[in-house]
PAVOLUM-688476 format. One record per residue (C-alpha): residue number from 1; x, y, z; residue in three letters. Coordinates in nm, 2 decimals. Last residue first. Layout:
REM residues N
NUM, X, Y, Z, ALA
...
REM end
This chain:
REM residues 440
440, -4.36, 13.58, -14.46, PRO
439, -4.32, 13.85, -14.73, ALA
438, -4.04, 13.78, -14.97, VAL
437, -3.72, 13.98, -15.01, ALA
436, -3.58, 13.95, -15.36, GLY
435, -3.31, 14.22, -15.34, ARG
434, -3.48, 14.42, -15.62, GLU
433, -3.81, 14.42, -15.43, LYS
432, -3.64, 14.55, -15.11, VAL
431, -3.47, 14.83, -15.31, PHE
430, -3.79, 14.93, -15.48, GLU
429, -3.98, 14.95, -15.16, THR
428, -3.71, 15.16, -14.99, ILE
427, -3.71, 15.40, -15.29, SER
426, -4.09, 15.42, -15.31, SER
425, -4.11, 15.50, -14.94, VAL
424, -3.84, 15.77, -14.96, VAL
423, -4.00, 15.92, -15.27, TYR
422, -4.34, 15.92, -15.09, ASP
421, -4.19, 16.12, -14.80, ILE
420, -4.04, 16.37, -15.04, MET
419, -4.36, 16.42, -15.23, GLU
418, -4.55, 16.46, -14.91, ASP
417, -4.32, 16.74, -14.82, THR
416, -4.03, 16.75, -14.56, LEU
415, -3.95, 17.06, -14.37, GLY
414, -4.17, 16.95, -14.08, PRO
413, -3.94, 16.67, -13.97, TYR
412, -4.01, 16.31, -14.07, VAL
411, -3.66, 16.21, -14.15, GLY
410, -3.49, 15.87, -14.19, THR
409, -3.38, 15.62, -13.93, TRP
408, -3.13, 15.33, -13.89, PHE
407, -3.12, 14.98, -13.74, THR
406, -2.93, 14.66, -13.83, GLN
405, -2.60, 14.63, -13.66, ASP
404, -2.62, 14.86, -13.36, THR
403, -2.99, 14.80, -13.33, ALA
402, -2.93, 14.42, -13.32, ILE
401, -2.68, 14.48, -13.05, ASP
400, -2.92, 14.69, -12.85, SER
399, -3.17, 14.41, -12.90, ASN
398, -2.93, 14.15, -12.75, ASP
397, -2.83, 14.36, -12.45, LEU
396, -2.83, 14.08, -12.20, ASN
395, -2.92, 14.17, -11.84, GLU
394, -2.82, 14.44, -11.59, ALA
393, -2.50, 14.54, -11.75, VAL
392, -2.29, 14.72, -11.49, ARG
391, -2.06, 15.01, -11.55, HIS
390, -1.71, 15.15, -11.46, PRO
389, -1.53, 15.28, -11.77, ARG
388, -1.28, 15.07, -11.95, ASP
387, -1.49, 15.00, -12.27, LEU
386, -1.68, 15.32, -12.25, TYR
385, -1.50, 15.56, -12.48, ALA
384, -1.40, 15.29, -12.72, PRO
383, -1.77, 15.21, -12.80, HIS
382, -1.92, 14.86, -12.74, ARG
381, -2.09, 14.96, -12.41, THR
380, -2.28, 15.23, -12.60, LEU
379, -2.49, 14.98, -12.79, ASN
378, -2.63, 15.18, -13.08, GLY
377, -2.45, 15.52, -13.07, ALA
376, -2.73, 15.72, -13.24, PHE
375, -2.99, 15.49, -13.38, LEU
374, -2.81, 15.53, -13.72, LEU
373, -2.88, 15.83, -13.94, ARG
372, -3.01, 15.85, -14.30, THR
371, -3.04, 16.13, -14.56, GLY
370, -3.20, 16.05, -14.89, ILE
369, -2.98, 16.19, -15.17, ARG
368, -3.06, 15.89, -15.40, ARG
367, -2.71, 15.75, -15.33, SER
366, -2.78, 15.79, -14.96, GLU
365, -3.08, 15.56, -15.00, LEU
364, -2.88, 15.29, -15.17, PHE
363, -2.59, 15.32, -14.92, GLN
362, -2.84, 15.29, -14.63, VAL
361, -3.00, 14.98, -14.79, LEU
360, -2.67, 14.81, -14.84, GLU
359, -2.53, 14.89, -14.50, ALA
358, -2.85, 14.77, -14.33, ARG
357, -2.82, 14.42, -14.47, GLY
356, -2.98, 14.23, -14.75, PHE
355, -3.15, 13.89, -14.80, PRO
354, -3.36, 13.95, -14.48, ALA
353, -3.32, 13.71, -14.18, GLU
352, -3.16, 13.97, -13.95, PRO
351, -3.47, 14.19, -14.02, ASP
350, -3.35, 14.54, -14.12, VAL
349, -3.46, 14.77, -13.84, THR
348, -3.63, 15.10, -13.93, LEU
347, -3.68, 15.42, -13.74, VAL
346, -3.88, 15.71, -13.87, PHE
345, -3.75, 16.02, -13.69, GLY
344, -3.81, 16.27, -13.41, PHE
343, -4.18, 16.18, -13.37, TRP
342, -4.42, 16.38, -13.17, SER
341, -4.54, 16.06, -13.00, PRO
340, -4.89, 16.00, -12.87, ASP
339, -4.86, 15.72, -12.61, SER
338, -5.07, 15.46, -12.45, GLY
337, -4.89, 15.17, -12.61, PRO
336, -4.54, 15.28, -12.71, THR
335, -4.57, 15.39, -13.08, ALA
334, -4.46, 15.13, -13.33, GLU
333, -4.17, 15.11, -13.57, PRO
332, -4.14, 14.87, -13.87, LEU
331, -3.92, 14.57, -13.88, ILE
330, -3.81, 14.53, -14.24, LEU
329, -3.74, 14.23, -14.47, GLY
328, -4.08, 14.24, -14.63, PRO
327, -4.28, 14.56, -14.71, VAL
326, -4.62, 14.50, -14.55, GLY
325, -4.67, 14.85, -14.42, ASP
324, -4.41, 15.08, -14.59, LEU
323, -4.65, 15.34, -14.72, GLY
322, -4.87, 15.34, -14.41, GLU
321, -4.57, 15.39, -14.18, ARG
320, -4.42, 15.66, -14.40, MET
319, -4.75, 15.85, -14.42, ARG
318, -4.80, 15.81, -14.05, ARG
317, -4.45, 15.95, -13.98, TRP
316, -4.51, 16.25, -14.20, ASN
315, -4.85, 16.33, -14.03, ARG
314, -4.70, 16.29, -13.68, ARG
313, -4.41, 16.52, -13.76, ARG
312, -4.64, 16.78, -13.93, ALA
311, -4.87, 16.78, -13.62, GLU
310, -4.57, 16.83, -13.39, GLY
309, -4.45, 17.12, -13.60, PHE
308, -4.80, 17.27, -13.57, SER
307, -4.79, 17.24, -13.19, ASP
306, -4.44, 17.38, -13.16, LEU
305, -4.51, 17.68, -13.38, LYS
304, -4.54, 17.95, -13.11, GLU
303, -4.23, 17.79, -12.94, LEU
302, -4.02, 17.89, -13.25, GLN
301, -4.07, 18.26, -13.19, SER
300, -3.99, 18.22, -12.82, LEU
299, -3.69, 18.01, -12.90, GLY
298, -3.55, 18.27, -13.15, LEU
297, -3.57, 18.54, -12.87, ALA
296, -3.42, 18.28, -12.63, ALA
295, -3.11, 18.23, -12.85, GLN
294, -3.05, 18.60, -12.89, LEU
293, -3.12, 18.65, -12.52, ASP
292, -2.84, 18.41, -12.43, THR
291, -2.80, 18.07, -12.28, GLY
290, -2.62, 17.99, -11.95, LYS
289, -2.37, 17.70, -11.90, LEU
288, -2.11, 17.88, -11.69, ASN
287, -2.00, 17.60, -11.46, TYR
286, -2.05, 17.48, -11.11, GLY
285, -1.89, 17.33, -10.80, VAL
284, -2.16, 17.44, -10.56, HIS
283, -2.21, 17.70, -10.28, SER
282, -2.00, 17.97, -10.42, PHE
281, -1.98, 18.32, -10.27, THR
280, -1.88, 18.60, -10.50, TYR
279, -2.22, 18.78, -10.54, LYS
278, -2.27, 18.72, -10.17, HIS
277, -1.98, 18.96, -10.09, ASP
276, -1.83, 18.85, -9.76, TYR
275, -2.03, 19.00, -9.47, GLY
274, -1.89, 18.77, -9.20, GLN
273, -1.56, 18.62, -9.31, PRO
272, -1.57, 18.30, -9.51, LEU
271, -1.56, 17.96, -9.33, THR
270, -1.87, 17.83, -9.52, GLY
269, -2.13, 18.10, -9.53, LEU
268, -2.17, 18.43, -9.33, GLN
267, -2.41, 18.65, -9.51, TYR
266, -2.47, 19.03, -9.44, SER
265, -2.30, 19.20, -9.74, PHE
264, -2.55, 19.11, -10.01, ARG
263, -2.85, 19.10, -9.77, LYS
262, -3.11, 19.29, -9.96, ARG
261, -3.20, 18.97, -10.14, CYS
260, -3.18, 19.14, -10.48, THR
259, -2.85, 19.29, -10.38, ASP
258, -2.72, 19.35, -10.73, SER
257, -2.86, 19.31, -11.08, GLU
256, -2.67, 19.33, -11.41, GLY
255, -2.69, 18.96, -11.47, PRO
254, -2.98, 18.82, -11.26, GLU
253, -2.93, 18.80, -10.89, CYS
252, -2.94, 18.44, -10.75, TRP
251, -2.63, 18.45, -10.53, CYS
250, -2.49, 18.11, -10.41, ASP
249, -2.25, 18.08, -10.70, ARG
248, -2.19, 17.75, -10.87, GLY
247, -2.07, 17.92, -11.19, TRP
246, -2.42, 18.01, -11.30, ASP
245, -2.54, 17.66, -11.43, ARG
244, -2.45, 17.50, -11.09, MET
243, -2.64, 17.77, -10.90, SER
242, -2.95, 17.76, -11.13, GLU
241, -2.96, 17.38, -11.11, VAL
240, -2.93, 17.39, -10.73, VAL
239, -3.22, 17.64, -10.70, ARG
238, -3.43, 17.43, -10.93, ALA
237, -3.35, 17.12, -10.72, LEU
236, -3.48, 17.30, -10.41, MET
235, -3.79, 17.42, -10.60, LEU
234, -3.89, 17.07, -10.71, ASN
233, -4.12, 17.13, -11.00, SER
232, -3.84, 17.07, -11.25, THR
231, -3.71, 17.17, -11.59, LEU
230, -3.36, 17.19, -11.74, VAL
229, -3.33, 17.36, -12.08, CYS
228, -3.12, 17.35, -12.39, GLY
227, -2.95, 17.57, -12.64, GLY
226, -2.78, 17.58, -12.98, GLU
225, -2.94, 17.71, -13.30, GLY
224, -3.24, 17.82, -13.08, MET
223, -3.45, 17.53, -13.22, THR
222, -3.79, 17.37, -13.19, ILE
221, -3.85, 17.00, -13.23, HIS
220, -3.49, 16.90, -13.26, HIS
219, -3.24, 16.89, -13.54, ALA
218, -3.14, 17.25, -13.50, PRO
217, -3.02, 17.20, -13.14, TYR
216, -3.28, 17.32, -12.89, PHE
215, -3.24, 17.03, -12.65, SER
214, -3.46, 16.95, -12.35, VAL
213, -3.42, 16.81, -12.00, THR
212, -3.64, 16.67, -11.73, SER
211, -3.60, 16.67, -11.35, LEU
210, -3.79, 16.48, -11.08, ASP
209, -3.94, 16.30, -11.37, GLY
208, -4.29, 16.29, -11.52, PHE
207, -4.34, 16.63, -11.67, SER
206, -4.10, 16.61, -11.96, GLY
205, -4.34, 16.41, -12.17, THR
204, -4.69, 16.57, -12.18, VAL
203, -4.96, 16.37, -12.00, GLN
202, -5.24, 16.18, -12.17, GLY
201, -5.10, 15.84, -12.08, ASP
200, -4.78, 15.94, -12.25, TYR
199, -4.76, 16.25, -12.47, TYR
198, -4.51, 16.40, -12.71, SER
197, -4.47, 16.77, -12.75, GLY
196, -4.09, 16.77, -12.69, VAL
195, -3.97, 16.42, -12.76, ALA
194, -3.60, 16.42, -12.87, ASP
193, -3.45, 16.61, -12.58, CYS
192, -3.69, 16.47, -12.32, ASN
191, -3.43, 16.31, -12.10, ASP
190, -3.63, 16.23, -11.79, GLU
189, -3.42, 16.22, -11.47, VAL
188, -3.59, 16.00, -11.21, LEU
187, -3.46, 16.00, -10.85, PHE
186, -3.50, 15.68, -10.65, LEU
185, -3.69, 15.61, -10.33, GLY
184, -3.80, 15.26, -10.45, ARG
183, -4.17, 15.33, -10.46, ASP
182, -4.12, 15.67, -10.62, GLU
181, -3.88, 15.55, -10.88, ALA
180, -4.10, 15.25, -10.97, ILE
179, -4.39, 15.50, -11.00, GLN
178, -4.19, 15.72, -11.23, ALA
177, -4.11, 15.41, -11.44, ILE
176, -4.48, 15.32, -11.47, GLU
175, -4.57, 15.68, -11.56, ARG
174, -4.29, 15.72, -11.81, ALA
173, -4.33, 15.40, -12.00, GLN
172, -4.09, 15.53, -12.27, PHE
171, -4.22, 15.80, -12.50, PRO
170, -4.15, 15.78, -12.88, ASN
169, -3.98, 16.11, -12.99, GLY
168, -3.67, 15.93, -13.12, LEU
167, -3.64, 15.73, -12.80, ALA
166, -3.75, 15.90, -12.49, HIS
165, -3.43, 15.93, -12.29, ALA
164, -3.36, 15.76, -11.96, ILE
163, -3.20, 15.85, -11.63, MET
162, -3.29, 15.64, -11.32, ILE
161, -3.15, 15.71, -10.97, ALA
160, -3.01, 15.57, -10.65, ARG
159, -2.91, 15.21, -10.73, THR
158, -2.65, 15.08, -10.47, ARG
157, -2.87, 14.78, -10.35, PRO
156, -2.97, 14.68, -10.71, GLY
155, -3.23, 14.80, -10.96, ILE
154, -3.19, 14.63, -11.30, ALA
153, -3.50, 14.41, -11.26, ARG
152, -3.72, 14.73, -11.21, GLU
151, -3.58, 14.89, -11.52, VAL
150, -3.64, 14.58, -11.73, ARG
149, -4.00, 14.56, -11.61, GLU
148, -4.06, 14.93, -11.67, ALA
147, -3.96, 14.88, -12.03, THR
146, -3.67, 15.00, -12.25, THR
145, -3.74, 15.21, -12.56, ASN
144, -3.67, 15.14, -12.92, TYR
143, -4.05, 15.10, -12.98, THR
142, -4.03, 14.82, -13.24, ARG
141, -3.70, 14.67, -13.11, LEU
140, -3.76, 14.67, -12.74, GLU
139, -3.46, 14.80, -12.54, ILE
138, -3.19, 14.67, -12.31, ASP
137, -3.07, 14.79, -11.97, VAL
136, -2.74, 14.94, -11.87, PHE
135, -2.64, 15.03, -11.52, VAL
134, -2.43, 15.34, -11.52, PRO
133, -2.20, 15.39, -11.22, VAL
132, -2.15, 15.73, -11.06, LEU
131, -1.83, 15.94, -11.05, GLY
130, -2.01, 16.25, -11.15, ASN
129, -1.87, 16.26, -11.50, GLN
128, -1.97, 15.89, -11.54, LEU
127, -2.34, 15.97, -11.48, ILE
126, -2.31, 16.29, -11.68, PRO
125, -2.19, 16.08, -11.98, ASN
124, -2.49, 15.85, -12.00, VAL
123, -2.76, 16.07, -12.14, THR
122, -2.50, 16.26, -12.34, THR
121, -2.40, 15.94, -12.51, PRO
120, -2.71, 15.91, -12.74, PHE
119, -2.90, 15.58, -12.72, GLY
118, -2.89, 15.21, -12.70, ALA
117, -2.76, 15.11, -12.36, ALA
116, -3.04, 15.26, -12.16, VAL
115, -3.00, 15.39, -11.81, THR
114, -3.01, 15.29, -11.44, VAL
113, -2.80, 15.51, -11.22, VAL
112, -2.57, 15.35, -10.96, GLU
111, -2.39, 15.50, -10.66, ASP
110, -2.01, 15.48, -10.67, GLY
109, -1.95, 15.84, -10.62, PRO
108, -2.24, 16.00, -10.41, ARG
107, -2.60, 16.09, -10.50, LEU
106, -2.77, 16.31, -10.24, ARG
105, -3.05, 16.17, -10.03, ASP
104, -2.86, 16.20, -9.71, ASP
103, -2.83, 16.58, -9.74, GLU
102, -3.01, 16.71, -10.05, LEU
101, -2.85, 17.05, -10.00, LEU
100, -2.51, 16.88, -10.04, HIS
99, -2.58, 16.86, -10.41, SER
98, -2.52, 16.53, -10.60, THR
97, -2.87, 16.53, -10.75, LEU
96, -2.79, 16.86, -10.92, SER
95, -2.52, 16.69, -11.12, SER
94, -2.78, 16.48, -11.30, LEU
93, -2.99, 16.77, -11.41, ALA
92, -2.68, 16.99, -11.48, LEU
91, -2.51, 16.74, -11.71, LEU
90, -2.83, 16.67, -11.89, ASN
89, -2.89, 17.04, -11.95, ALA
88, -2.53, 17.08, -12.06, SER
87, -2.59, 16.81, -12.33, SER
86, -2.92, 16.99, -12.43, GLY
85, -2.72, 17.30, -12.50, SER
84, -2.64, 17.65, -12.38, ASN
83, -2.88, 17.64, -12.09, THR
82, -3.22, 17.78, -12.00, LEU
81, -3.36, 17.70, -11.66, HIS
80, -3.73, 17.60, -11.63, ALA
79, -3.93, 17.60, -11.31, LYS
78, -4.28, 17.50, -11.20, ARG
77, -4.33, 17.23, -11.46, ARG
76, -4.64, 17.16, -11.68, ARG
75, -4.44, 17.13, -12.00, LEU
74, -4.60, 17.44, -12.16, LYS
73, -4.60, 17.62, -11.83, ARG
72, -4.22, 17.57, -11.79, ALA
71, -4.18, 17.69, -12.15, PHE
70, -4.36, 18.02, -12.09, VAL
69, -4.16, 18.10, -11.78, SER
68, -3.82, 18.00, -11.92, GLU
67, -3.89, 18.18, -12.24, PHE
66, -3.98, 18.50, -12.05, ARG
65, -3.66, 18.48, -11.84, ARG
64, -3.45, 18.43, -12.15, ALA
63, -3.62, 18.71, -12.34, SER
62, -3.57, 18.94, -12.04, ARG
61, -3.20, 18.88, -12.01, GLY
60, -2.93, 18.63, -12.08, ALA
59, -2.64, 18.80, -12.25, ALA
58, -2.63, 18.97, -12.60, ILE
57, -2.94, 19.18, -12.57, ARG
56, -2.81, 19.45, -12.80, MET
55, -3.16, 19.59, -12.86, ASP
54, -3.10, 19.57, -13.23, LEU
53, -2.98, 19.21, -13.19, ALA
52, -3.29, 19.11, -13.01, ALA
51, -3.51, 19.26, -13.28, GLU
50, -3.30, 19.09, -13.55, ALA
49, -3.33, 18.75, -13.39, LEU
48, -3.71, 18.79, -13.36, ALA
47, -3.73, 18.92, -13.72, VAL
46, -3.56, 18.61, -13.85, ARG
45, -3.79, 18.38, -13.65, ASP
44, -4.10, 18.58, -13.77, ASP
43, -4.00, 18.53, -14.13, GLU
42, -3.97, 18.16, -14.10, ASP
41, -3.73, 17.89, -13.98, LEU
40, -3.77, 17.51, -14.01, VAL
39, -3.47, 17.35, -13.85, ALA
38, -3.34, 17.02, -13.97, GLY
37, -3.36, 16.64, -13.96, SER
36, -3.32, 16.34, -14.19, PRO
35, -3.25, 16.57, -14.49, TRP
34, -3.39, 16.49, -14.83, ILE
33, -3.14, 16.63, -15.08, GLU
32, -3.28, 16.73, -15.41, THR
31, -3.12, 16.53, -15.69, VAL
30, -3.25, 16.18, -15.66, GLY
29, -3.61, 16.30, -15.70, PRO
28, -3.62, 16.67, -15.81, VAL
27, -3.83, 16.87, -15.57, PHE
26, -3.90, 17.22, -15.71, GLU
25, -3.76, 17.50, -15.51, ARG
24, -4.00, 17.76, -15.37, GLU
23, -3.78, 18.06, -15.33, THR
22, -3.77, 18.28, -15.02, ARG
21, -3.47, 18.52, -15.02, ARG
20, -3.68, 18.82, -15.12, SER
19, -3.94, 18.74, -14.85, ARG
18, -3.66, 18.73, -14.58, HIS
17, -3.52, 19.07, -14.70, TYR
16, -3.86, 19.23, -14.69, ALA
15, -3.91, 19.11, -14.34, ARG
14, -3.57, 19.24, -14.24, VAL
13, -3.65, 19.57, -14.40, ALA
12, -3.96, 19.59, -14.19, ASP
11, -3.75, 19.52, -13.89, LEU
10, -3.51, 19.80, -13.98, VAL
9, -3.80, 20.04, -14.03, ALA
8, -3.94, 19.94, -13.69, ALA
7, -3.60, 20.00, -13.53, ALA
6, -3.58, 20.35, -13.67, GLU
5, -3.94, 20.43, -13.57, ASP
4, -3.87, 20.31, -13.22, SER
3, -4.01, 19.97, -13.10, THR
2, -4.13, 19.95, -12.75, GLU
1, -4.01, 19.61, -12.62, MET
REM end
């Protein structure tokens, strides 16, 4: 945008305001809160939001289109569609596979989708919301991902798709599972919400599935405050995603545009009269799940820092892992072989044989202002929301149950300092020592 003198003066004032608010706070162990996750926002982010606000870009517009283009290239996909949340992105991705445009390949009620039991519910909810049946598989404890072997064993005669999330930034065996999907004629939806910037087998995550999804909630790798994205290289699926995101309409004009196709009053679709206004013709049962230019303006600013954020996450995770190496009573995390994770968190499982439990350790850390989170829902099949829902358990979920009872994670996000990471390490080590755990 061309910035007027008046707008430039306002943006200069915004920069000055940001600098005046910046204070380097001393870290005080046990007093300063150590968050498990959070947004890292700088002067450029504040200015990006202010600039979009000055231009009154309150709906999806040029920033949204530019973000979609840049982000698609970053994740090696042909198309990206901005949404209002990662949850909406998951809903759109899975729902697009039910489109009539896929003809005989479309997913229909009663079809099965293989997914992981231990995770966040928004990976599973779209399956149920579309009348499909989740097939739950177990995880490995150190990677917190399922395996290609487990997925293959779970496939039955009604299985039509696979929808799995990369666990806490740690990639699942994406290439192997994508190959299984191709060999079996299944769709793969890759939930990449916690793993933007991670790599598996030298390839960026989010580029393996027929569709992939991302979240821009403040806890994630980059933020828009709220927001998400659906990505694909399949142009038909991209068209379906766009339609379902935009009320289900058949028209593809951007807001404020008309007659982009030059045939607005020439179509005859469904049983509508000839020439019915294409802007009000609906080819899918859809929603309004669009993002805004304010969100996209912040996202573009954040995207410039994605690589440095990933470096910080990897550095913090390594410092935690090295500091806790050899501490008894704990099962430490490991990267999936062949992967380079941009870690979302540092996940720990208390050994069932340890002389203490997760609850004790978590309470101790929280008392020291060290924030913790569980491995999301743990075993989803044990939650009230899913007890009476149609589903199939492929095999036992023993590790998912252990994660439900014994697993938690702490932060590695870029807002944490070495001093904070070291305090978390020393606190865990002190707790374990006091409880008398002995190395095997």
